[in-house]
C-alpha positions in Angstrom: -139.6 32.3 -116.0 -137.1 30.4 -113.7 -134.1 31.3 -115.9 -135.1 35.0 -115.9 -135.2 35.0 -112.1 -131.8 33.3 -112.0 -130.3 35.8 -114.4 -131.7 38.8 -112.5 -130.6 37.3 -109.2 -127.1 36.8 -110.6 -126.9 40.3 -111.9 -128.1 41.7 -108.6 -125.5 39.7 -106.7 -122.8 40.9 -109.0 -123.8 44.5 -108.6 -123.9 44.1 -104.8 -120.5 42.6 -104.8 -119.2 45.2 -107.1 -120.5 48.0 -104.9 -119.2 46.3 -101.7 -115.8 45.9 -103.3 -115.8 49.6 -104.3 -116.4 50.7 -100.8 -113.4 48.8 -99.4 -110.9 51.0 -101.2 -108.9 48.1 -102.7 -107.2 48.3 -106.1 -109.4 47.8 -109.1 -107.7 44.5 -109.8 -108.4 43.3 -106.3 -112.0 44.3 -106.6 -112.4 42.5 -109.9 -110.6 39.4 -108.5 -113.0 39.3 -105.6 -116.0 39.7 -107.9 -114.7 36.9 -110.1 -114.1 34.6 -107.1 -117.7 35.2 -105.9 -119.2 34.7 -109.3 -117.2 31.5 -110.1 -117.9 30.1 -106.7 -121.6 30.8 -107.1 -121.7 29.5 -110.6 -119.8 26.2 -109.9 -121.3 25.7 -106.4 -118.1 24.5 -104.8 -118.2 22.3 -101.7 -115.9 23.4 -98.9 -113.0 21.0 -99.9 -113.4 21.8 -103.6 -113.1 25.5 -103.0 -110.1 25.1 -100.7 -108.3 23.0 -103.3 -109.4 25.1 -106.3 -108.7 28.7 -105.4 -104.9 28.3 -104.7 -104.5 26.6 -108.1 -106.7 29.1 -109.9 -104.9 32.0 -108.4 -101.5 30.5 -109.3 -102.8 30.0 -112.9 -103.9 33.6 -113.1 -100.6 34.8 -111.7 -98.7 32.9 -114.5 -101.1 34.3 -117.1 -100.7 37.8 -115.8 -96.9 37.5 -115.7 -96.8 36.5 -119.4 -99.2 39.3 -120.4 -97.2 41.8 -118.4 -94.0 40.7 -120.2 -95.7 41.2 -123.5 -97.0 44.6 -122.5 -93.6 45.8 -121.4 -92.4 45.1 -124.9 -95.5 46.2 -126.8 -97.4 49.0 -125.0 -99.4 52.2 -125.8 -96.2 53.8 -127.1 -95.7 51.1 -129.7 -96.2 52.2 -133.3 -98.2 49.4 -134.8 -97.6 50.8 -138.3 -94.4 48.9 -138.4 -91.6 50.4 -140.5 -90.3 47.1 -141.7 -91.6 43.6 -142.3 -89.1 42.3 -139.8 -90.6 44.5 -137.0 -94.1 43.3 -137.9 -92.9 39.7 -138.0 -91.2 40.1 -134.6 -94.5 41.5 -133.1 -96.6 38.6 -134.6 -94.1 36.1 -133.2 -94.2 37.7 -129.8 -98.0 37.7 -129.8 -98.3 34.1 -131.0 -95.7 33.1 -128.3 -97.9 34.7 -125.7 -101.0 32.9 -126.9 -99.0 29.6 -127.0 -97.8 30.2 -123.4 -101.4 31.0 -122.3 -102.7 27.8 -124.0 -100.0 25.7 -122.2 -100.9 27.3 -118.9 -104.6 26.6 -119.4 -103.9 23.1 -120.5 -101.7 22.3 -117.5 -104.0 23.8 -114.9 -107.1 22.2 -116.3 -105.4 18.9 -115.9 -104.8 19.9 -112.3 -108.5 21.0 -111.9 -109.7 17.6 -113.1 -107.8 16.0 -110.3 -109.5 18.1 -107.6 -112.9 18.8 -109.0 -115.7 16.6 -110.6 -115.3 16.6 -114.4 -118.4 18.8 -114.9 -117.1 21.5 -112.6 -113.6 21.4 -114.1 -115.1 21.8 -117.6 -117.3 24.6 -116.4 -114.5 26.8 -115.1 -113.7 28.5 -118.4 -117.4 29.1 -119.2 -117.9 30.7 -115.8 -114.9 33.0 -116.5 -116.5 34.0 -119.8 -119.9 34.6 -118.2 -118.2 36.8 -115.6 -116.6 38.9 -118.3 -119.9 39.4 -120.0 -121.5 40.4 -116.7 -118.7 42.9 -115.9 -119.0 44.4 -119.4 -122.8 44.7 -119.0 -122.5 46.3 -115.6 -120.0 48.8 -117.0 -122.2 49.7 -119.9 -125.2 50.2 -117.6 -123.3 52.6 -115.4 
């Protein structure tokens, strides 16, 4: 029963934050970033100093991840024909995609080392899980609307 209450409460908080962010007229990315911050903060229950130390690093990490993804999307976008004409084109695409994933892995690894220096180990380990839980909640909210 307790877990049901916690789940329902979390969903309601997420919906309220989603609606509040929608009313502010910010970009969709800003809205989602605000929701993500509220969700992760609630999930990890940061103390004041932990939150102050965590969020600049977390935002820096996400900026680096976004920059890498943007570079990849500039090269391979909606206009890309994924029915590659040659094996060389297909190989170039796969290499670029694997390079992106490798860069993402390196960024995560570097920042999780930084997180471990400013957060208790349990909270540092829970960051990625909280991100995944947030994605699930957003997808669920979108499906329901």
